[in-house]
C-alpha positions as CSV (number, residue, x, y, z in Angstrom):
1,M,0.0,0.0,0.0
2,K,3.0,2.3,0.7
3,N,4.1,1.8,-2.9
4,F,0.6,2.8,-4.3
5,G,0.6,6.0,-2.2
6,F,4.1,6.8,-3.4
7,A,3.2,6.2,-7.0
8,V,0.1,8.5,-6.8
9,T,2.2,11.2,-5.2
10,A,4.9,10.9,-7.8
11,I,2.3,11.2,-10.6
12,A,0.7,14.2,-9.0
13,V,4.1,16.0,-8.6
14,A,4.9,15.2,-12.3
15,L,1.6,16.7,-13.4
16,V,2.1,19.8,-11.4
17,F,5.4,20.4,-13.2
18,A,4.3,19.3,-16.7
19,L,0.9,21.1,-17.0
20,P,2.4,24.7,-17.1
21,S,4.6,23.7,-20.1
22,F,1.6,22.3,-22.0
23,A,-0.4,25.5,-21.2
24,G,2.4,27.7,-22.5
25,S,2.7,25.9,-25.8
26,T,-1.0,26.6,-26.7
27,T,-0.9,30.3,-26.0
28,K,2.6,31.0,-27.4
29,D,1.6,30.6,-31.0
30,K,-1.7,32.3,-31.7
31,V,-3.3,31.0,-34.9
32,D,-5.6,33.4,-36.7
33,H,-6.7,34.2,-40.2
34,C,-7.7,37.2,-42.4
35,K,-8.8,38.0,-45.9
36,G,-7.5,40.8,-48.0
37,T,-5.9,42.0,-51.3
38,I,-2.2,41.6,-51.9
39,T,-0.5,45.0,-52.1
40,V,3.2,43.8,-51.9
41,I,4.7,40.4,-52.6
42,D,8.4,39.7,-52.4
43,G,9.4,36.2,-53.4
44,A,13.1,36.8,-52.7
45,K,12.4,37.8,-49.1
46,G,9.5,35.4,-48.7
47,S,7.1,38.1,-47.6
48,M,3.7,39.4,-48.5
49,T,1.5,42.4,-47.4
50,I,-2.2,42.4,-47.8
51,K,-4.7,45.2,-47.3
52,I,-7.4,43.9,-45.0
53,S,-9.5,47.0,-44.7
54,E,-9.3,50.7,-45.4
55,G,-6.1,51.9,-43.9
56,K,-5.1,48.6,-42.4
57,A,-2.6,46.1,-43.7
58,K,-0.7,43.0,-42.5
59,T,2.7,41.8,-43.5
60,F,3.5,38.1,-43.4
61,S,6.7,36.1,-43.7
62,I,6.1,33.1,-45.9
63,P,8.2,30.1,-44.8
64,D,9.0,27.4,-47.4
65,K,6.5,25.1,-45.6
66,T,3.6,27.4,-46.1
67,Q,0.7,25.7,-47.9
68,I,-0.5,27.7,-50.9
69,T,-3.8,26.6,-52.5
70,S,-5.7,27.9,-55.5
71,A,-9.5,28.5,-55.5
72,D,-10.0,25.1,-57.1
73,K,-8.1,23.4,-54.2
74,T,-5.0,22.6,-56.2
75,D,-1.5,23.3,-55.0
76,A,0.0,26.6,-56.0
77,M,3.3,28.4,-55.6
78,L,4.1,31.9,-54.3
79,T,5.0,32.9,-57.9
80,D,1.4,32.2,-58.9
81,L,0.2,35.0,-56.6
82,K,0.2,38.6,-57.9
83,V,-0.5,42.1,-56.5
84,G,-4.2,42.7,-56.6
85,D,-5.2,39.0,-55.9
86,T,-7.6,38.4,-53.0
87,V,-6.3,35.8,-50.6
88,K,-7.3,34.3,-47.2
89,V,-4.2,33.8,-45.0
90,T,-4.0,31.6,-41.9
91,F,-1.1,32.7,-39.8
92,I,0.7,32.4,-36.5
93,D,1.4,35.5,-34.5
94,L,5.0,35.2,-33.4
95,G,4.9,38.3,-31.2
96,S,6.7,41.6,-31.6
97,G,4.5,42.3,-34.7
98,K,5.8,39.4,-36.7
99,L,3.3,37.2,-38.5
100,A,4.1,33.9,-40.3
101,A,1.7,32.5,-42.9
102,T,0.9,28.8,-42.5
103,K,-1.7,28.6,-45.3
104,I,-2.6,30.9,-48.2
105,L,-5.8,30.4,-50.1
106,F,-6.1,32.2,-53.4
107,I,-9.7,33.5,-53.8
108,S,-9.7,35.7,-56.9
109,S,-7.8,38.0,-59.1
110,D,-8.5,41.7,-59.8
111,K,-7.9,41.1,-63.5
112,P,-11.1,41.7,-65.5
113,K,-12.5,38.7,-67.1
114,T,-12.7,38.7,-70.9
115,P,-16.3,39.0,-71.9
116,A,-17.8,36.3,-74.0
117,P,-18.1,37.3,-77.7
118,S,-21.5,38.7,-78.6
119,P,-23.7,36.6,-80.9
120,A,-23.3,39.3,-83.6
121,A,-19.5,39.0,-83.5
122,R,-19.7,35.3,-84.4
């Protein structure tokens, strides 16, 4: 019975020391998302700025492991994105104003669509 009491005490002490480290890992990296229009994209630096509302913008680092997906759910590359494109960015707030993109979903382009030819033009 002494061994059982010792084991329970040992587990309780271990949990007391372990739980704060688990709690810290969930609050350290705050995951969030936003939608906006690309205003600056720098493939060499691996960064992108999007305008999220009038007068507000966010700049993201884009690590190599960032998942970039087109509107039709196919894989895309950073070079596929252009200034003026609308994107949804999932990111981690690293603190000190630094944001790292984990996922980028291409939504649409600002390029006007070519209208279908009129029946008279055929």
